[in-house]
C-alpha positions in Angstrom: 0.0 0.0 0.0 2.6 2.6 1.0 5.8 2.9 -1.0 9.1 3.4 0.7 10.1 7.0 -0.5 13.7 7.6 -1.2 13.8 11.4 -1.7 11.9 14.5 -2.6 9.6 15.0 -5.6 10.3 17.7 -8.1 7.3 19.7 -6.9 8.6 19.7 -3.4 12.1 20.8 -4.5 10.6 23.5 -6.7 8.5 24.8 -3.8 11.6 25.0 -1.6 13.5 26.9 -4.3 10.7 29.4 -4.8 10.6 30.0 -1.0 14.4 30.5 -0.8 14.3 32.8 -3.8 11.5 34.9 -2.3 13.4 35.3 0.9 16.6 36.3 -1.0 14.7 38.9 -2.9 13.5 40.6 0.3 16.7 40.1 2.3 19.5 41.1 -0.1 18.6 44.8 -0.3 18.7 45.0 3.5 22.0 43.1 3.6 23.5 45.5 1.0 22.3 48.5 3.0 23.8 47.1 6.2 27.1 46.4 4.5 27.2 50.0 3.1 26.3 51.4 6.5 29.1 49.5 8.1 31.5 50.8 5.5 30.4 54.4 6.1 30.7 53.9 9.9 34.3 52.6 9.3 35.0 55.7 7.2 33.7 58.0 10.0 35.8 56.2 12.5 38.9 56.6 10.3 38.3 60.3 9.9 37.5 60.7 13.6 40.9 59.1 14.3 42.6 61.6 11.9 40.7 64.4 13.7 41.9 63.2 17.1 45.5 62.7 15.9 45.5 66.2 14.3 44.4 67.7 17.6 47.2 65.9 19.4 49.7 67.0 16.8 48.6 70.6 17.0 48.9 70.5 20.8 52.6 69.3 20.5 53.7 71.3 17.4 51.4 74.4 17.3 50.4 73.5 13.7 48.5 70.8 11.9 50.2 67.9 10.2 50.4 68.0 6.4 50.7 64.3 6.0 49.1 61.1 7.5 52.7 59.8 8.1 53.1 62.5 10.7 50.1 61.4 12.6 49.8 58.5 15.1 46.7 56.7 13.7 45.8 53.3 15.0 42.8 52.8 12.6 43.1 51.0 9.2 42.2 53.0 6.1 38.6 52.1 5.0 38.4 49.9 1.9 36.5 51.2 -1.2 37.1 54.9 -0.5 39.3 57.3 -2.3 41.3 59.1 0.4 42.5 62.6 -0.3 45.7 64.1 1.1 45.3 66.4 4.1 44.7 69.9 2.8 46.2 72.6 5.1 44.0 75.7 5.2 44.4 79.0 6.8 44.1 78.1 10.5 43.0 74.6 9.9 43.0 71.4 7.8 40.6 69.2 5.8 40.5 65.7 4.6 38.0 64.0 2.4 36.9 60.4 1.8 35.0 59.7 -1.4 33.0 56.5 -2.2 32.3 56.4 -5.9 30.4 53.1 -6.0 28.2 53.1 -2.9 25.4 50.7 -2.9 21.8 50.6 -1.6 20.7 53.4 0.5 23.9 55.5 0.1 25.0 55.5 -3.5 28.1 57.6 -4.2 29.0 60.0 -1.3 31.7 62.1 0.2 32.7 62.5 3.9 34.8 65.5 5.0 36.4 66.2 8.3 38.3 69.4 9.2 39.7 71.1 12.3 36.1 71.4 13.7 35.2 67.7 13.2 32.6 66.3 10.7 31.8 68.9 8.0 28.1 68.1 7.5 27.6 71.1 5.2 30.1 69.9 2.6 29.7 66.1 3.0 27.3 64.5 0.6 26.2 61.3 2.4 22.4 61.2 2.2 19.4 59.1 2.7 16.7 58.0 0.2 15.2 61.5 0.3 18.6 63.1 -0.4 18.6 64.6 3.1 22.1 64.7 4.8 22.7 61.9 7.2 24.2 63.0 10.5 26.8 60.6 12.0 24.5 59.9 15.0 22.0 58.5 12.5 24.4 55.9 11.2 25.7 54.8 14.5 28.7 57.1 15.1 28.4 58.7 18.5 31.5 60.8 18.6 33.4 62.8 16.0 
């Protein structure tokens, strides 16, 4: 009466594949956004370290460093960003990170720090509505 089954039918396998595909369709965009958010947080942390190191350098030498080699930075450079040289300005400095191929929520964006910290006016990181994202919104609590 009952056969001894040795595996799954094609219909059962097709249903499992459809379910996995549906989950992937809904999950991958969130995963991409989370990965890009993590990359932007790493970039903020890097520029925060440059900012702190610049302040230490200024306290010791009464001027800002013109090169990253002069700074004592313990944070690795973020991957996937174009890192500008430190630009010395009248009474200050500036450094920019640019991500040309951001994905998901962020797209391409620019992060700029200067002697005052994060430069929200000139940085271009934005949300879906093209409103600037403040570092607090992406998980960076100090800058």
